[in-house]
C-alpha positions in Angstrom: 52.5 -20.5 -18.8 49.1 -20.9 -17.3 48.4 -24.9 -16.9 46.0 -26.3 -19.3 42.8 -26.6 -17.5 41.3 -30.2 -16.4 38.8 -32.2 -18.5 36.2 -31.3 -16.3 36.9 -27.6 -16.0 37.2 -27.4 -20.0 33.9 -29.3 -20.4 32.3 -26.6 -18.0 33.9 -23.8 -20.3 32.3 -25.6 -23.8 29.0 -26.0 -22.2 29.3 -22.4 -20.8 29.8 -21.3 -24.5 27.2 -23.6 -25.7 24.6 -21.8 -23.8 25.7 -18.3 -24.7 26.4 -18.6 -28.4 24.0 -21.7 -29.1 25.1 -24.9 -31.4 26.8 -22.7 -33.9 29.5 -21.7 -31.6 33.0 -22.8 -32.8 34.9 -24.8 -30.0 37.7 -22.9 -28.5 41.1 -23.2 -29.7 44.1 -23.3 -27.0 46.8 -20.4 -28.1 50.1 -21.7 -27.4 52.0 -19.7 -24.8 48.9 -17.8 -24.0 46.5 -17.9 -20.9 43.4 -17.9 -22.5 41.6 -19.9 -25.3 39.8 -18.2 -28.3 37.5 -19.2 -30.9 36.1 -16.6 -33.5 32.9 -16.0 -31.2 34.7 -16.1 -27.6 37.9 -15.9 -25.6 37.8 -18.0 -22.4 40.2 -16.0 -19.9 41.5 -17.1 -16.5 41.2 -13.8 -14.6 44.2 -12.4 -12.5 44.7 -10.3 -9.8 44.5 -6.9 -10.5 42.0 -7.6 -13.8 38.5 -5.7 -14.2 35.8 -6.1 -16.6 37.3 -2.9 -18.2 40.9 -4.1 -18.5 39.6 -7.2 -19.8 37.6 -5.2 -22.5 40.4 -3.1 -23.4 42.9 -6.3 -24.0 40.2 -8.4 -25.9 37.7 -6.1 -27.2 39.9 -3.1 -27.6 37.6 -0.7 -25.7 37.5 -0.6 -21.8 33.7 0.7 -22.0 32.5 -2.6 -23.2 33.3 -4.4 -19.8 29.5 -4.2 -19.1 29.6 -6.9 -22.0 31.6 -9.3 -19.7 29.9 -8.7 -17.1 26.5 -9.2 -18.4 27.8 -12.6 -19.8 29.3 -13.7 -16.6 28.0 -12.2 -13.6 30.2 -11.5 -10.7 33.7 -11.5 -11.7 36.4 -12.9 -9.5 40.3 -13.7 -10.0 41.4 -17.1 -10.6 38.0 -18.0 -12.2 37.1 -18.3 -16.0 35.5 -15.8 -17.7 33.8 -15.7 -21.1 34.5 -12.9 -23.2 32.1 -12.5 -26.3 33.7 -11.3 -29.3 30.6 -10.9 -31.2 27.6 -8.7 -30.3 24.7 -10.5 -29.9 20.9 -9.0 -29.7 21.6 -5.6 -30.7 18.1 -4.3 -30.4 17.4 -6.0 -26.9 14.6 -8.3 -28.2 13.8 -11.2 -25.9 11.1 -13.7 -25.9 9.0 -11.7 -23.0 9.6 -8.2 -24.3 12.0 -5.7 -25.6 14.5 -3.2 -24.3 14.0 0.4 -23.8 16.0 3.2 -22.9 14.6 5.9 -20.8 15.6 9.5 -21.4 15.6 11.9 -18.6 14.9 15.6 -19.2 16.1 18.6 -16.8 16.4 22.2 -17.2 17.8 24.3 -14.4 19.5 23.8 -11.2 19.5 25.6 -7.6 20.3 25.2 -4.2 16.7 26.3 -3.2 13.9 26.0 -6.2 10.7 27.2 -6.0 9.7 26.0 -9.6 9.0 22.1 -10.9 11.2 23.1 -13.7 14.3 23.6 -11.1 16.0 20.6 -9.7 18.0 21.2 -6.5 21.8 20.2 -6.8 21.5 17.7 -3.9 18.5 16.1 -5.2 20.4 15.9 -8.5 23.3 14.3 -6.9 21.3 12.0 -5.0 19.5 10.5 -8.3 23.0 10.3 -10.1 24.5 8.2 -6.9 21.3 5.8 -7.4 22.1 5.5 -11.0 25.7 4.6 -10.1 24.9 2.5 -7.2 22.4 0.4 -8.7 23.9 -0.5 -12.1 22.9 1.9 -14.3 24.9 2.8 -17.5 24.7 6.3 -19.0 24.9 6.7 -22.4 25.3 9.3 -24.9 23.1 9.9 -28.2 25.8 8.4 -30.4 25.2 5.1 -28.5 21.7 5.6 -28.5 21.6 6.2 -32.2 23.5 3.0 -32.9 21.1 0.9 -31.0 18.2 2.6 -32.8 19.8 1.6 -36.2 20.2 -2.0 -35.0 24.0 -1.5 -34.9 24.9 -1.8 -31.7 23.7 -3.5 -28.4 23.4 -1.5 -25.3 23.9 -2.6 -21.5 20.7 -3.9 -20.3 20.0 -0.9 -17.7 20.8 1.9 -20.3 19.6 5.9 -19.4 20.5 8.8 -21.0 20.7 12.1 -19.5 19.5 15.6 -21.3 19.2 19.0 -20.0 17.2 21.8 -22.0 17.1 25.3 -22.7 20.8 26.8 -21.6 21.0 28.0 -17.9 24.3 28.7 -16.5 23.3 26.6 -13.3 23.9 24.0 -15.7 27.4 24.6 -15.7 27.9 25.3 -12.0 25.9 22.6 -10.4 24.7 20.0 -12.9 28.2 19.8 -14.8 30.4 18.7 -11.7 28.2 16.2 -10.7 28.3 14.8 -13.8 32.0 14.7 -13.9 31.9 13.1 -10.4 29.8 10.1 -11.5 31.6 9.8 -15.0 28.4 10.4 -16.7 28.0 11.9 -20.4 24.9 13.9 -21.0 23.4 16.1 -23.5 23.0 19.8 -23.3 20.2 21.5 -25.6 20.6 25.3 -26.0 18.5 27.8 -27.9 21.2 30.1 -29.2 19.6 33.0 -28.9 20.0 32.7 -25.0 23.5 32.1 -24.9 25.6 34.5 -23.0 22.7 37.2 -22.7 22.7 37.6 -19.0 24.5 36.1 -16.0 22.1 33.3 -16.2 22.5 32.1 -19.5 25.4 29.5 -20.3 28.3 30.9 -22.4 29.8 29.8 -25.5 33.3 29.3 -23.6 31.3 27.2 -20.9 29.8 25.1 -23.7 33.3 24.5 -25.4 34.7 23.0 -22.0 31.8 20.9 -21.2 32.1 19.6 -24.6 35.5 19.0 -24.3 34.7 16.7 -20.8 32.0 14.7 -22.4 28.9 16.5 -22.7 27.4 16.5 -26.0 25.6 19.8 -27.2 22.2 19.8 -29.4 20.0 22.4 -30.8 16.8 23.3 -28.9 16.2 25.7 -32.0 16.9 29.5 -31.9 14.3 31.6 -30.4 12.4 28.7 -28.5 9.2 29.2 -30.5 6.6 26.1 -30.7 7.2 24.8 -34.2 3.9 22.7 -33.9 1.6 25.1 -35.3 1.0 28.9 -37.1 0.7 31.9 -34.8 -2.6 33.7 -35.1 -1.6 36.2 -37.6 1.3 34.0 -39.4 1.1 33.2 -43.0 1.5 29.5 -44.3 5.0 31.1 -45.9 5.9 33.2 -42.8 5.4 29.8 -40.8 7.6 27.6 -42.9 10.2 30.5 -43.0 10.0 30.7 -38.8 10.5 26.8 -38.8 13.4 26.4 -41.2 15.0 29.4 -39.1 14.5 27.7 -36.0 16.0 24.5 -36.8 18.4 25.4 -39.8 19.9 28.3 -38.5 20.4 26.9 -35.1 22.6 24.1 -36.2 24.7 26.2 -38.3 25.4 28.6 -35.6 26.4 25.5 -33.0 28.4 24.2 -35.8 30.2 27.0 -36.1 31.0 28.1 -32.7 32.0 24.7 -31.3 33.4 22.8 -34.7 30.8 20.1 -34.9 28.0 18.5 -36.8 25.1 18.8 -34.4 23.0 15.7 -34.9 20.2 15.8 -32.1 17.4 18.2 -31.9 15.0 19.1 -29.1 11.8 20.1 -30.2 10.8 23.4 -27.9 8.2 22.6 -25.2 8.3 19.0 -26.8 5.7 20.1 -29.6 6.3 18.7 -33.2 4.3 18.2 -36.1 5.2 17.0 -39.5 6.6 20.1 -40.8 9.1 20.1 -38.0 10.1 16.6 -38.5 10.8 16.9 -42.2 12.8 19.8 -41.9 15.0 18.3 -39.1 15.7 15.4 -41.2 16.3 17.5 -44.3 19.1 19.7 -42.2 21.2 16.8 -41.2 19.8 15.7 -37.5 19.7 12.0 -36.9 17.8 12.1 -33.6 15.0 14.4 -32.1 13.2 14.3 -28.7 10.2 15.5 -27.4 8.4 15.6 -23.7 6.2 12.8 -24.6 6.5 10.0 -21.3 8.0 6.6 -21.9 10.9 4.7 -23.1 12.7 4.1 -26.4 12.9 0.4 -28.2 15.1 0.1 -31.2 12.3 0.4 -33.3 10.8 3.7 -32.0 11.0 6.6 -34.4 14.5 8.5 -33.8 12.6 12.1 -34.8 9.9 11.2 -32.4 11.9 10.1 -29.1 10.0 9.8 -25.5 11.7 11.8 -22.6 10.6 12.2 -18.9 11.0 15.2 -17.5 11.8 15.1 -14.0 10.1 17.4 -12.1 8.9 15.7 -9.0 11.8 15.2 -6.2 11.2 12.2 -4.5 13.3 9.2 -5.2 10.2 6.9 -5.6 9.4 8.9 -8.5 12.7 8.8 -10.2 13.3 5.2 -9.9 9.9 4.6 -11.5 11.2 6.5 -14.6 13.9 4.3 -15.2 11.8 1.5 -16.9 14.9 -0.1 -18.9 12.4 -3.2 -20.3 8.8 -3.5 -22.0 7.3 -6.8 -21.6 5.5 -8.1 -24.4 2.9 -10.9 -24.5 2.4 -12.7 -27.7 -0.4 -14.4 -26.7 
């Protein structure tokens, strides 16, 4: 059994809890025969050799991926020192006195060793970008986490970012997917169903099944990648409505059937959208939809008009500029 902390140490712990939780925090209760102290809102735990943020989160929060909550509450973790484990999520919308948290969504298309088009990202550059995220404390999240954040249900790490890839090129499987797996990053892959398996350059359903099994979310990018935001020159209002419904509704049905899932995120072709497309997207069960309008996403933003930054330039300075995770707001 661990020794009871000295009065000085216990006073410091109580002061830290007060700072984190405010005056309403319940004083910690010493649990007999246990090397930690628990209240309804916090656990005060003395780290041991071999402990990590993930292992502490698994023990007290039941979720090793919630280790970021411990790091953000304490800073650097060190064996032999006390850490505060927040049991209650605070500030799920990331609202602060000087601004709000925002989530940047990165958008890619295809990958090659030697690229001639700005829509193509060299594999070596993509790896350098992913390594930057890993080395600089960014947390790559999936669309489920983003949805919970937008619905004010779940806090996110302060430096959260989402990775998306459009269209359905096989180079995603050959180049980007192994890099994402190397760094343990989830991503969302938007496919338009008419393209899957049609040539050696296209992704196949078997490859999509493998990617899905390893943490890649498969979303819809329509059926034929047609512009949903306006009628064609010779297209009647009835024909236009039928086309939009086909692109939004049928693509979801195909993906749901092929991958045994409930597809809940949509990427508008060309990033273009109007009210009719938004209404049909919501009506057909999608909960999130993305454009290619630049900027981050705060918790109060429209989940059917989410911003994304297309990663077109290959220099790291431009890439880093797209990673803005905080939006200052002045109330003066």
